[in-house]
C-alpha positions in Angstrom: -0.6 12.2 85.0 -4.6 12.1 83.1 -6.8 9.4 84.0 -9.2 7.8 81.1 -12.9 8.2 81.4 -15.2 5.9 79.8 -16.3 2.9 79.0 -14.0 -0.2 78.1 -14.7 -2.1 74.8 -15.2 -5.3 77.1 -17.6 -3.6 79.4 -19.6 -2.3 76.2 -19.8 -6.0 74.2 -20.8 -7.3 77.7 -23.6 -5.3 77.9 -24.4 -5.4 74.4 -24.8 -9.0 74.4 -26.9 -8.8 77.9 -29.1 -6.2 76.3 -29.9 -8.7 72.9 -30.4 -11.1 75.2 -33.1 -9.4 77.2 -34.9 -8.2 74.0 -34.6 -11.6 72.2 -36.8 -13.1 75.5 -39.1 -10.5 75.4 -39.6 -10.5 71.6 -40.6 -14.4 72.4 -42.7 -14.3 75.4 -44.7 -10.7 74.4 -47.0 -12.6 71.8 -47.8 -15.5 74.6 -48.7 -12.3 77.2 -51.1 -10.7 74.6 -53.0 -13.5 73.9 -53.4 -14.0 77.8 -54.9 -10.7 77.7 -56.9 -11.2 75.1 -58.1 -14.0 76.4 -59.4 -12.4 79.2 -60.8 -9.7 77.8 -62.8 -11.9 74.8 -64.2 -14.4 78.1 -65.3 -11.1 79.9 -67.3 -10.5 76.8 -68.7 -13.8 76.1 -70.2 -13.8 79.7 -71.5 -10.2 78.9 -73.2 -11.3 75.5 -74.6 -15.0 77.0 -76.4 -13.9 80.2 -76.8 -15.9 83.1 -79.5 -18.2 81.8 -77.4 -19.6 78.8 -76.5 -23.6 78.6 -72.9 -24.5 77.8 -73.8 -25.1 74.4 -74.2 -21.6 74.0 -71.1 -20.3 75.8 -69.4 -22.6 73.6 -70.5 -21.3 70.2 -70.0 -17.8 71.5 -66.8 -18.1 72.6 -66.0 -20.0 69.1 -67.3 -16.9 67.3 -65.3 -14.4 69.4 -61.9 -16.5 69.1 -62.1 -16.5 65.5 -62.7 -13.1 65.3 -59.6 -12.4 67.4 -57.4 -15.0 66.4 -57.2 -16.9 69.4 -55.3 -20.3 69.4 -56.8 -21.5 72.8 -59.6 -24.0 71.6 -62.8 -24.3 73.9 -62.2 -27.6 75.2 -59.1 -26.0 77.2 -61.8 -24.2 78.8 -63.6 -24.9 81.9 -67.2 -23.7 82.3 -69.5 -24.0 85.1 -72.0 -22.4 86.7 -71.8 -20.7 90.1 -74.7 -18.9 92.0 -76.9 -18.6 88.7 -73.8 -17.2 87.1 -71.4 -18.6 84.3 -68.1 -18.7 85.0 -65.5 -19.4 82.5 -61.8 -20.5 83.8 -58.4 -21.6 82.0 -55.3 -23.2 82.8 -52.6 -23.9 79.9 -49.1 -24.0 79.4 -47.1 -22.5 77.1 -43.6 -23.9 76.2 -41.6 -21.4 74.3 -38.0 -22.5 72.7 -35.1 -20.3 73.7 -32.0 -22.3 71.9 -31.1 -25.8 71.1 -32.9 -27.8 73.8 -33.5 -24.6 76.4 -37.3 -23.3 76.6 -39.2 -21.8 78.9 -42.8 -23.1 80.3 -45.4 -20.1 81.7 -48.4 -21.5 82.8 -51.4 -18.6 82.1 -54.3 -19.3 84.6 -57.7 -17.0 84.7 -61.4 -16.8 85.6 -63.9 -14.9 84.8 -65.3 -15.4 88.2 -64.8 -11.9 90.4 
């Protein structure tokens, strides 16, 4: 008697649904992750442009210009601007809520700083 080989239809449907759910989750999370990396890059550019002798208002104006060009949705009010050893340091800490389905959502906390 010959044994059949291959994938059962139920197994194919199971893996197809699982793959679709992972793909949908990835498509919802990817834009927030790219925004996070874009924000880090923008803050480093702001620090390089303003220099260590800049005032807080200079840093805020510079960030607003970069944010407008890059299309960032993070307002300057959510940034913590300080000076550490004569260097301007910008840090951020914000939550991003991603609705998945019905009343279920994914909460991601993004943190970062230009101090290194």
